[in-house]
N, CA, C and O of each residue as an XYZ file, in Angstrom:
720
protein
N      16.778    -60.581   -124.791
C      16.495    -58.804   -125.376
C      16.210    -58.422   -124.072
O      15.215    -58.709   -123.407
N      17.204    -57.729   -123.756
C      16.927    -56.914   -123.144
C      15.717    -55.863   -122.952
O      15.325    -55.206   -123.916
N      15.311    -55.768   -122.051
C      14.046    -54.075   -122.016
C      14.967    -52.818   -121.650
O      15.539    -52.622   -120.578
N      14.975    -52.059   -122.727
C      15.429    -50.607   -122.431
C      14.549    -49.364   -121.940
O      13.686    -48.801   -122.614
N      14.920    -49.058   -120.687
C      14.353    -48.238   -120.177
C      14.274    -46.619   -120.913
O      15.315    -46.071   -121.275
N      12.821    -45.903   -121.088
C      13.260    -44.441   -121.946
C      12.766    -43.941   -121.211
O      11.655    -44.236   -120.771
N      13.769    -42.636   -120.719
C      12.870    -41.352   -120.412
C      12.833    -40.564   -120.636
O      13.897    -39.974   -120.448
N      12.100    -40.014   -121.024
C      11.161    -39.158   -122.316
C      10.293    -37.773   -121.898
O      10.530    -37.120   -120.881
N       9.568    -37.551   -122.574
C       8.866    -36.369   -122.604
C       8.972    -34.959   -122.273
O       8.197    -34.138   -121.782
N      10.592    -34.920   -122.842
C      11.258    -33.493   -122.659
C      11.326    -33.040   -124.148
O      12.425    -32.793   -124.645
N      10.083    -32.917   -124.932
C       8.809    -33.315   -125.026
C       8.905    -34.269   -125.327
O       9.883    -34.989   -125.530
N       7.404    -34.464   -125.430
C       7.295    -35.931   -126.188
C       7.591    -35.861   -126.984
O       8.671    -36.449   -127.040
N       7.131    -35.124   -128.597
C       7.775    -34.851   -129.832
C       9.028    -35.561   -129.862
O       9.225    -36.394   -130.747
N      10.072    -35.264   -128.799
C      11.509    -35.433   -129.174
C      11.631    -37.480   -128.784
O      12.499    -38.223   -129.244
N      10.471    -37.896   -127.841
C      10.382    -39.135   -127.679
C      10.078    -40.019   -128.541
O      10.487    -41.178   -128.470
N       9.166    -39.485   -129.650
C       8.542    -40.552   -130.426
C       9.846    -41.116   -131.607
O       9.839    -42.273   -132.027
N      10.869    -40.134   -132.011
C      12.074    -40.697   -132.826
C      12.700    -41.735   -132.329
O      12.986    -42.675   -133.070
N      13.124    -41.748   -130.560
C      13.805    -42.921   -129.991
C      13.196    -44.433   -130.284
O      13.874    -45.359   -130.730
N      11.430    -44.528   -129.866
C      10.836    -45.223   -129.560
C      10.827    -46.186   -131.222
O      11.129    -47.347   -131.500
N      10.259    -44.864   -132.146
C      10.957    -45.624   -133.449
C      11.969    -46.307   -134.221
O      11.978    -47.288   -134.965
N      12.861    -45.431   -133.783
C      14.283    -46.095   -133.869
C      14.556    -47.169   -133.542
O      14.979    -48.009   -134.337
N      14.361    -47.398   -132.203
C      14.800    -48.260   -131.922
C      14.032    -49.933   -132.369
O      14.471    -51.062   -132.149
N      12.852    -49.528   -133.006
C      11.846    -50.700   -132.929
C      12.175    -50.744   -134.665
O      11.916    -51.806   -135.231
N      12.598    -49.888   -135.285
C      13.151    -50.320   -136.602
C      14.867    -50.788   -136.722
O      15.453    -51.128   -137.751
N      15.327    -50.701   -135.586
C      16.705    -51.483   -135.684
C      16.267    -52.965   -135.048
O      16.670    -53.982   -135.610
N      15.557    -53.038   -134.040
C      15.145    -54.306   -134.170
C      14.810    -55.247   -135.182
O      15.431    -56.243   -135.551
N      13.281    -54.575   -135.732
C      13.219    -55.161   -136.691
C      13.919    -55.635   -138.412
O      13.570    -56.394   -139.316
N      15.053    -54.689   -138.166
C      16.256    -54.729   -139.496
C      16.972    -55.886   -138.484
O      17.298    -56.918   -139.071
N      17.171    -55.848   -137.461
C      17.912    -56.837   -137.292
C      17.347    -58.828   -136.658
O      18.076    -59.811   -136.521
N      15.920    -58.699   -136.443
C      15.461    -59.298   -136.124
C      14.472    -60.063   -136.994
O      14.212    -61.254   -136.822
N      13.848    -59.158   -138.108
C      13.008    -59.194   -138.866
C      11.429    -59.839   -138.422
O      11.155    -60.022   -137.236
N      10.800    -60.038   -139.137
C       9.237    -60.394   -138.213
C       8.408    -59.336   -138.524
O       8.204    -58.440   -139.344
N       7.821    -60.102   -136.975
C       7.362    -59.002   -136.192
C       7.708    -58.807   -134.804
O       6.866    -58.663   -133.918
N       9.177    -58.804   -134.595
C      10.121    -58.935   -134.053
C       9.716    -56.832   -133.589
O       9.479    -55.939   -134.403
N       9.789    -56.728   -132.110
C       9.613    -55.206   -131.643
C      10.544    -55.360   -130.493
O      10.578    -56.491   -130.006
N      11.506    -54.214   -129.820
C      11.662    -54.300   -128.897
C      10.816    -54.086   -127.500
O       9.707    -53.557   -127.431
N      11.498    -54.556   -126.526
C      10.804    -54.493   -124.917
C      11.735    -53.172   -124.470
O      12.912    -52.983   -124.161
N      10.414    -52.301   -124.628
C      11.113    -51.030   -123.971
C       9.572    -50.456   -123.006
O       8.387    -50.425   -123.341
N      10.367    -50.010   -121.555
C       9.262    -49.400   -120.350
C      10.085    -47.995   -120.698
O      11.286    -47.753   -120.821
N       8.726    -47.075   -120.813
C       8.998    -45.844   -120.775
C       8.335    -45.187   -119.935
O       7.323    -45.696   -119.455
N       8.737    -43.938   -119.570
C       8.315    -43.078   -118.477
C       8.650    -42.160   -118.930
O       9.829    -41.935   -119.204
N       7.295    -41.043   -119.218
C       7.919    -40.121   -119.920
C       7.259    -38.849   -118.726
O       6.114    -39.103   -118.351
N       7.818    -37.706   -118.206
C       8.158    -36.696   -117.351
C       6.895    -35.316   -117.761
O       6.941    -34.930   -118.929
N       6.381    -34.983   -117.306
C       5.593    -34.004   -117.779
C       6.654    -32.558   -117.792
O       7.101    -31.875   -116.871
N       6.777    -32.489   -119.044
C       7.694    -31.164   -119.434
C       7.590    -30.359   -119.255
O       8.560    -29.657   -119.540
N       6.264    -29.584   -118.575
C       6.123    -28.264   -118.030
C       7.068    -27.836   -116.916
O       7.741    -26.809   -116.831
N       6.940    -29.058   -115.925
C       7.658    -28.785   -114.801
C       8.934    -29.066   -114.684
O       9.355    -28.952   -113.533
N      10.049    -29.547   -115.845
C      11.155    -29.770   -116.078
C      11.365    -28.215   -116.823
O      12.097    -27.476   -116.166
N      10.907    -27.717   -117.901
C      10.984    -26.069   -118.686
C      10.936    -25.694   -117.570
O      12.055    -25.274   -117.274
N       9.904    -25.554   -116.335
C       9.803    -24.811   -115.301
C      11.158    -24.257   -114.618
O      11.480    -23.094   -114.372
N      12.010    -25.756   -114.339
C      12.802    -25.651   -113.593
C      14.273    -25.382   -114.447
O      15.256    -25.127   -113.752
N      14.411    -25.424   -115.677
C      15.352    -25.224   -116.378
C      15.845    -23.514   -116.908
O      16.849    -22.830   -117.110
N      14.155    -23.443   -116.952
C      14.131    -21.682   -117.049
C      14.919    -20.965   -115.558
O      15.864    -20.180   -115.649
N      14.340    -21.396   -114.273
C      14.823    -21.093   -113.419
C      16.378    -21.107   -112.595
O      16.722    -20.433   -111.624
N      17.095    -22.054   -113.312
C      18.169    -22.613   -113.150
C      18.184    -23.427   -112.120
O      19.203    -23.489   -111.432
N      17.300    -24.036   -111.883
C      16.835    -25.499   -111.160
C      17.359    -26.700   -110.813
O      16.681    -27.458   -110.119
N      18.768    -27.100   -111.278
C      19.490    -28.338   -112.689
C      18.957    -29.188   -111.489
O      18.085    -29.990   -111.823
N      19.327    -29.185   -110.026
C      19.513    -30.061   -108.919
C      17.910    -29.845   -108.909
O      17.740    -30.325   -107.788
N      16.997    -29.589   -109.198
C      15.555    -30.281   -109.027
C      15.752    -30.895   -109.945
O      15.979    -32.077   -109.688
N      15.777    -30.589   -111.131
C      15.370    -31.270   -112.508
C      16.354    -32.757   -112.426
O      15.822    -33.787   -112.839
N      17.498    -32.810   -111.994
C      18.114    -33.943   -111.382
C      17.362    -34.936   -110.862
O      16.824    -35.893   -111.418
N      17.391    -34.505   -109.417
C      16.298    -35.650   -108.550
C      14.759    -36.096   -109.376
O      14.296    -37.231   -109.257
N      14.155    -35.132   -110.117
C      13.044    -35.723   -110.444
C      13.195    -36.717   -111.865
O      12.278    -37.410   -112.306
N      14.458    -36.618   -112.410
C      14.617    -37.465   -113.504
C      15.777    -38.616   -112.819
O      16.315    -39.473   -113.520
N      15.929    -38.526   -111.970
C      16.870    -39.692   -111.046
C      15.555    -40.137   -110.690
O      15.416    -41.306   -111.049
N      14.632    -39.721   -110.183
C      13.482    -40.760   -109.596
C      12.870    -41.458   -110.217
O      12.400    -42.539   -109.862
N      12.728    -40.597   -111.921
C      11.671    -41.371   -112.975
C      12.646    -42.523   -113.565
O      12.099    -43.344   -114.300
N      13.912    -42.657   -113.341
C      14.890    -43.858   -113.913
C      14.865    -45.016   -112.570
O      14.620    -46.209   -112.750
N      15.142    -44.457   -111.321
C      14.681    -45.259   -110.481
C      13.469    -46.280   -110.654
O      13.474    -47.491   -110.435
N      12.407    -45.453   -111.116
C      11.112    -46.166   -111.215
C      11.196    -46.985   -112.258
O      10.590    -48.042   -112.086
N      11.849    -46.842   -113.495
C      12.205    -47.718   -114.405
C      12.900    -48.799   -114.235
O      12.575    -49.870   -114.748
N      13.705    -48.677   -113.661
C      14.882    -50.087   -112.710
C      14.071    -50.661   -112.093
O      14.308    -51.861   -112.226
N      12.949    -50.460   -111.274
C      12.103    -50.825   -110.096
C      11.036    -51.409   -111.397
O      10.395    -52.344   -110.917
N      10.723    -51.231   -112.539
C       9.656    -51.929   -113.377
C      10.398    -52.755   -114.418
O       9.703    -53.341   -115.247
N      11.779    -52.883   -114.484
C      12.443    -54.605   -115.299
C      13.418    -53.662   -116.468
O      14.127    -54.209   -117.313
N      13.311    -52.451   -116.344
C      14.611    -51.782   -117.217
C      16.104    -52.747   -117.193
O      16.445    -53.602   -116.376
N      16.630    -52.371   -118.100
C      18.028    -53.452   -117.967
C      19.099    -51.991   -118.549
O      20.309    -52.206   -118.469
N      18.807    -51.038   -118.926
C      19.603    -49.879   -119.247
C      18.591    -48.695   -119.393
O      17.448    -48.955   -119.767
N      18.910    -47.569   -119.150
C      18.106    -46.396   -119.397
C      18.923    -45.731   -120.552
O      20.126    -45.872   -120.768
N      17.963    -44.927   -121.294
C      18.347    -44.054   -122.533
C      17.463    -42.544   -122.062
O      16.280    -42.739   -121.781
N      17.809    -41.535   -121.993
C      17.364    -40.322   -121.773
C      17.059    -39.606   -123.598
O      17.786    -39.534   -124.589
N      15.648    -39.198   -123.319
C      15.436    -39.273   -124.794
C      15.605    -37.187   -124.875
O      14.758    -36.318   -125.087
N      16.567    -37.143   -124.691
C      16.410    -35.388   -124.875
C      18.229    -35.386   -124.683
O      18.844    -36.353   -124.233
N      19.001    -33.842   -125.215
C      19.914    -33.627   -125.343
C      20.529    -33.166   -124.426
O      21.554    -33.534   -123.851
N      19.464    -31.829   -124.220
C      19.670    -30.744   -122.889
C      19.306    -31.502   -121.731
O      19.700    -30.997   -120.680
N      18.661    -32.578   -121.625
C      18.520    -32.925   -119.759
C      20.024    -33.738   -119.357
O      20.464    -33.753   -118.208
N      20.576    -34.273   -120.305
C      22.076    -34.762   -120.348
C      22.783    -34.023   -119.579
O      23.745    -34.655   -119.144
N      22.708    -32.416   -119.029
C      23.021    -31.667   -118.538
C      23.099    -32.518   -116.642
O      23.983    -32.369   -115.798
N      21.908    -33.295   -116.563
C      21.972    -34.167   -115.367
C      21.862    -35.070   -115.540
O      20.944    -35.715   -115.035
N      22.860    -35.645   -116.449
C      23.283    -37.327   -116.475
C      23.723    -37.848   -115.422
O      23.464    -39.007   -115.096
N      24.931    -36.528   -114.312
C      25.239    -37.144   -113.369
C      24.872    -37.634   -112.412
O      25.295    -38.668   -111.895
N      23.670    -36.646   -111.909
C      22.572    -36.936   -110.961
C      22.196    -38.632   -111.340
O      22.626    -39.644   -110.785
N      21.365    -38.521   -112.337
C      21.072    -39.865   -112.749
C      21.666    -41.117   -112.350
O      21.178    -41.936   -111.570
N      22.916    -41.195   -113.043
C      23.691    -42.573   -113.104
C      24.322    -42.705   -111.446
O      24.698    -43.826   -111.107
N      24.443    -41.434   -110.321
C      24.754    -41.708   -109.467
C      23.617    -42.472   -108.570
O      23.863    -43.141   -107.566
N      22.349    -42.244   -109.122
C      21.305    -42.578   -107.856
C      20.752    -44.106   -108.847
O      20.247    -44.903   -108.057
N      20.745    -44.393   -109.616
C      20.408    -45.537   -110.639
C      21.498    -46.120   -111.249
O      22.293    -45.554   -112.000
N      21.510    -47.834   -110.731
C      22.710    -48.422   -110.996
C      22.418    -48.927   -112.680
O      23.225    -49.825   -112.923
N      21.856    -48.746   -113.456
C      21.312    -49.086   -114.775
C      22.419    -48.854   -115.169
O      23.070    -48.183   -114.368
N      23.245    -49.285   -116.632
C      23.539    -48.903   -117.368
C      22.961    -47.650   -118.157
O      21.833    -47.569   -118.643
N      23.834    -46.813   -118.180
C      23.117    -45.426   -118.961
C      23.782    -44.834   -120.149
O      24.797    -44.144   -120.238
N      22.797    -45.361   -121.200
C      23.549    -44.601   -122.390
C      23.235    -43.084   -122.503
O      22.187    -42.438   -122.509
N      24.901    -42.684   -122.613
C      25.115    -41.012   -122.984
C      24.762    -40.466   -124.368
O      25.608    -40.687   -125.235
N      24.044    -40.025   -124.607
C      23.762    -38.999   -126.039
C      25.106    -38.525   -126.800
O      25.420    -38.830   -127.950
N      25.776    -37.767   -125.965
C      27.444    -37.447   -126.204
C      27.973    -38.584   -126.852
O      28.117    -38.603   -128.075
N      28.317    -39.669   -126.017
C      28.984    -40.962   -126.080
C      29.129    -41.572   -127.740
O      30.059    -41.829   -128.504
N      27.490    -41.634   -127.783
C      26.680    -42.087   -128.950
C      26.920    -41.576   -130.317
O      27.130    -42.163   -131.378
N      26.795    -39.787   -129.875
C      27.446    -38.820   -130.900
C      28.639    -38.933   -131.468
O      28.822    -39.318   -132.623
N      29.532    -38.589   -130.645
C      31.111    -38.786   -130.708
C      31.008    -39.737   -131.446
O      30.961    -39.417   -132.634
N      30.915    -41.483   -131.104
C      31.182    -41.868   -131.901
C      31.126    -42.339   -133.227
O      31.887    -42.992   -133.942
N      29.359    -41.525   -133.434
C      29.229    -41.166   -135.189
C      30.053    -40.276   -135.848
O      30.708    -40.384   -136.885
N      29.905    -39.389   -135.070
C      31.087    -38.574   -135.578
C      32.621    -38.932   -135.999
O      32.985    -39.049   -137.169
N      33.210    -39.040   -135.202
C      34.587    -39.507   -135.346
C      34.301    -40.914   -136.210
O      35.076    -40.815   -137.161
N      33.487    -42.316   -136.362
C      32.815    -43.229   -137.383
C      32.813    -42.483   -138.795
O      33.234    -43.076   -139.788
N      32.406    -41.369   -138.859
C      32.355    -40.375   -140.169
C      33.621    -39.617   -140.708
O      33.695    -38.859   -141.675
N      34.868    -40.132   -139.583
C      35.903    -39.516   -140.311
C      35.813    -37.816   -139.926
O      36.649    -37.071   -140.438
N      34.976    -37.368   -139.192
C      34.879    -36.112   -138.677
C      35.781    -35.395   -137.483
O      36.050    -36.161   -136.558
N      36.131    -34.466   -137.398
C      36.464    -34.106   -135.901
C      35.989    -32.283   -135.849
O      36.368    -31.529   -134.953
N      35.249    -31.932   -136.824
C      34.590    -30.823   -136.621
C      33.348    -30.572   -136.835
O      32.922    -31.009   -137.905
N      32.269    -29.748   -135.866
C      30.866    -30.018   -136.534
C      30.394    -28.908   -135.814
O      30.915    -28.446   -134.799
N      29.047    -28.366   -136.572
C      28.072    -27.703   -136.042
C      27.595    -28.441   -134.929
O      27.429    -29.655   -135.052
N      27.355    -27.868   -133.869
C      25.994    -27.617   -132.923
C      24.752    -26.886   -132.818
O      24.823    -25.717   -132.440
N      23.744    -27.333   -133.064
C      22.764    -27.450   -132.133
C      21.234    -27.673   -131.594
O      20.591    -28.614   -132.059
N      20.699    -26.879   -130.695
C      19.683    -27.177   -130.050
C      19.489    -26.000   -129.047
O      19.667    -24.794   -129.216
N      18.922    -26.952   -127.557
C      18.665    -25.821   -127.025
C      19.772    -24.863   -126.696
O      20.895    -25.286   -126.974
N      19.694    -23.493   -126.089
C      20.377    -22.633   -125.976
C      21.632    -23.139   -124.996
O      22.851    -22.982   -125.078
N      20.560    -23.989   -123.791
C      21.552    -24.990   -122.539
C      22.306    -25.952   -123.850
O      23.308    -25.332   -124.207
N      22.211    -26.725   -124.336
C      22.942    -27.660   -124.849
C      23.987    -26.708   -125.526
O      25.117    -26.960   -125.107
N      23.956    -25.543   -126.577
C      24.864    -25.088   -127.297
C      26.036    -23.787   -126.133
O      27.060    -23.149   -126.374
N      25.385    -23.898   -125.234
C      26.319    -22.870   -124.487
C      26.508    -22.989   -123.053
O      26.799    -22.030   -122.338
N      26.330    -24.253   -122.613
C      26.842    -24.781   -121.776
C      28.068    -26.165   -122.071
O      28.030    -26.902   -123.056
N      28.666    -26.213   -121.417
C      29.651    -27.291   -121.152
C      29.522    -29.204   -121.264
O      30.324    -29.997   -121.758
N      28.367    -29.422   -120.680
C      27.712    -30.790   -120.320
C      27.505    -31.667   -121.851
O      27.049    -32.811   -121.837
N      27.855    -31.052   -122.998
C      27.589    -31.650   -124.148
C      29.065    -31.579   -124.981
O      29.692    -32.498   -125.507
N      29.263    -30.665   -124.927
C      30.363    -30.047   -126.216
C      31.932    -30.720   -125.256
O      32.718    -31.514   -125.773
N      32.042    -30.306   -124.187
C      32.657    -30.727   -123.357
C      33.382    -32.213   -123.406
O      34.512    -32.650   -123.624
N      32.088    -32.727   -123.078
C      32.052    -34.186   -123.239
C      32.789    -34.790   -124.881
O      33.759    -35.534   -125.027
N      31.938    -34.168   -125.912
C      32.642    -34.274   -127.224
C      34.196    -33.971   -127.294
O      35.066    -34.539   -127.954
N      34.267    -33.072   -126.554
C      36.409    -32.238   -126.720
C      36.788    -33.445   -126.434
O      37.156    -34.275   -127.265
N      36.716    -33.612   -125.214
C      37.372    -34.360   -123.771
C      37.753    -35.588   -124.582
O      38.915    -35.903   -124.841
N      36.385    -36.423   -125.055
C      36.487    -37.672   -124.807
C      36.427    -37.990   -126.316
O      36.755    -39.141   -126.605
N      36.124    -37.307   -127.168
C      36.152    -37.742   -128.628
C      36.785    -36.232   -129.331
O      36.136    -35.726   -130.247
N      38.089    -35.549   -128.843
C      38.459    -34.760   -129.618
C      38.159    -33.979   -130.546
O      38.915    -33.328   -131.268
N      36.976    -34.036   -130.537
C      35.699    -33.197   -131.297
C      35.663    -31.620   -131.028
O      35.783    -31.241   -129.863
N      35.476    -30.532   -132.221
C      35.586    -29.515   -132.274
C      34.194    -28.880   -132.373
O      33.530    -29.180   -133.366
N      33.754    -28.178   -131.617
C      32.171    -27.816   -131.719
C      31.958    -26.692   -131.874
O      32.413    -25.892   -131.057
N      31.017    -26.145   -133.232
C      31.316    -25.050   -133.509
C      29.557    -24.185   -132.776
O      28.817    -25.087   -132.385
N      29.097    -23.164   -132.637
C      28.165    -23.081   -132.075
C      27.698    -21.575   -132.891
O      28.414    -20.581   -133.010
N      26.378    -21.736   -133.363
C      26.327    -20.019   -133.769
C      26.408    -18.721   -133.408
O      27.129    -18.620   -132.416
N      26.057    -17.861   -133.715
C      26.616    -16.451   -132.604
C      25.027    -16.730   -131.925
O      24.067    -17.486   -132.069
N      25.538    -15.402   -130.971
C      24.221    -15.162   -129.867
C      22.933    -14.760   -130.531
O      21.896    -15.146   -129.990
N      22.861    -14.137   -131.480
C      21.233    -13.852   -132.020
C      20.717    -15.395   -132.815
O      19.561    -15.801   -132.931
N      21.831    -15.975   -133.233
C      21.110    -17.201   -133.610
C      20.968    -18.302   -133.103
O      20.323    -19.181   -133.675
N      21.612    -18.498   -131.785
C      21.052    -19.214   -130.882
C      20.015    -19.042   -130.112
O      19.478    -19.995   -129.548
N      19.422    -17.272   -129.935
C      18.501    -17.575   -129.182
C      17.218    -17.898   -130.519
O      16.170    -18.467   -130.211
N      17.433    -17.546   -131.657
C      16.260    -17.463   -132.820
C      16.116    -19.155   -132.332
O      15.049    -19.557   -131.869
N      17.453    -20.187   -132.514
C      17.013    -21.345   -132.793
C      16.255    -22.075   -131.338
O      15.449    -23.005   -131.325
N      16.734    -21.422   -130.338
C      15.792    -21.610   -128.581
C      14.609    -21.524   -128.781
O      13.756    -22.351   -128.459
N      14.428    -20.340   -129.424
C      13.057    -19.935   -129.718
C      12.013    -21.079   -130.407
O      11.048    -21.745   -130.033
N      12.837    -20.885   -131.699
C      12.271    -22.152   -132.613
C      11.727    -23.941   -131.895
O      10.940    -24.769   -132.353
N      12.583    -23.946   -130.621
C      13.091    -25.666   -130.309
C      11.824    -25.204   -129.593
O      10.784    -25.688   -130.041
N      11.705    -24.301   -128.494
C      10.378    -24.634   -127.428
C       9.204    -24.033   -128.231
O       8.324    -24.879   -128.390
N       8.971    -23.074   -128.677
C       7.753    -22.279   -129.035
C       7.375    -23.230   -130.372
O       6.210    -23.075   -130.737
N       7.905    -23.874   -130.905
C       7.717    -24.666   -132.154
C       7.567    -26.738   -132.254
O       6.707    -27.599   -132.442
N       9.194    -26.606   -131.949
C       8.934    -28.148   -132.157
C       8.405    -28.491   -131.136
O       7.294    -29.020   -131.158
N       9.068    -28.273   -130.017
C       7.840    -28.922   -128.437
C       6.514    -28.993   -128.780
O       6.028    -30.098   -128.540
N       5.753    -28.181   -129.266
C       4.803    -28.730   -129.805
C       4.470    -29.191   -131.292
O       3.431    -29.224   -131.951
N       5.400    -29.432   -131.465
C       4.610    -30.834   -133.046
C       4.897    -29.481   -134.432
O       4.556    -29.790   -135.574
N       5.435    -28.260   -134.216
C       5.281    -27.380   -135.482
C       6.628    -27.070   -135.473
O       7.322    -26.509   -134.625
N       6.984    -27.721   -137.017
C       7.898    -26.754   -137.851
C       7.200    -26.401   -139.025
O       6.508    -27.131   -139.734
N       7.535    -24.846   -139.191
C       6.787    -24.301   -140.010
C       8.339    -24.840   -141.416
O       9.379    -25.429   -141.123
N       7.969    -24.425   -142.633
C       8.665    -24.560   -143.718
C       9.670    -23.209   -143.630
O      10.890    -23.375   -143.657
N       9.206    -22.143   -143.545
C      10.494    -21.100   -143.309
C      11.092    -21.424   -141.977
O      11.774    -20.418   -141.780
N      11.287    -22.317   -140.787
C      11.763    -22.453   -139.870
C      13.227    -23.945   -140.343
O      14.452    -24.054   -140.277
N      11.918    -24.865   -140.835
C      13.322    -25.546   -141.374
C      14.564    -25.173   -142.207
O      15.725    -25.579   -142.174
N      13.749    -24.012   -143.171
C      15.113    -23.568   -143.777
C      16.494    -22.796   -143.112
O      17.717    -22.925   -143.169
N      15.501    -21.919   -142.454
C      16.803    -21.294   -141.234
C      17.626    -22.753   -140.391
O      18.847    -22.909   -140.413
N      16.733    -23.628   -139.749
C      17.440    -24.673   -139.615
C      18.656    -25.075   -140.137
O      19.576    -25.358   -139.369
N      18.803    -25.147   -141.473
C      19.108    -25.799   -142.302
C      20.474    -24.839   -142.989
O      21.397    -25.431   -143.548
N      20.463    -23.400   -142.872
C      21.587    -22.478   -143.327
C      22.873    -22.934   -142.350
O      23.963    -22.372   -142.462
């Protein structure tokens, strides 16, 4: 079994499902008491979010590339970045770390095309919805057309993500907004 390097903490709330789903997959495949061999580097999201807001993507890429190198030195055999938005700096990570890197847009694209879809709604942080690093990859590599909400809806979704989901709160009223 290979050792998976998880690069998480952005937010720690969004890192939890990665760990759980990886281990559920191992349990389903191998049964018994098997679990995944995982190394986790959880960054301080406060620093990352500050860089995001200031548009300091190069600095963000440096921080995450250094974290990935730490996982490599610790024995990880591949890197999973446990967030959508930070895939904006995936190239910085991949250029400095020699481990295989699982890009979330590739996994998403395979799942979408595997389900026979070519047109989907894309929800996420405003960075993910508005910038091309995610949508562009889905379009260019998988011929998927991504629809995004109007500007006011994107702002509301972004606010819910940063002010509630990242803090572990999802009131029922916002769950309804996200379903619409």
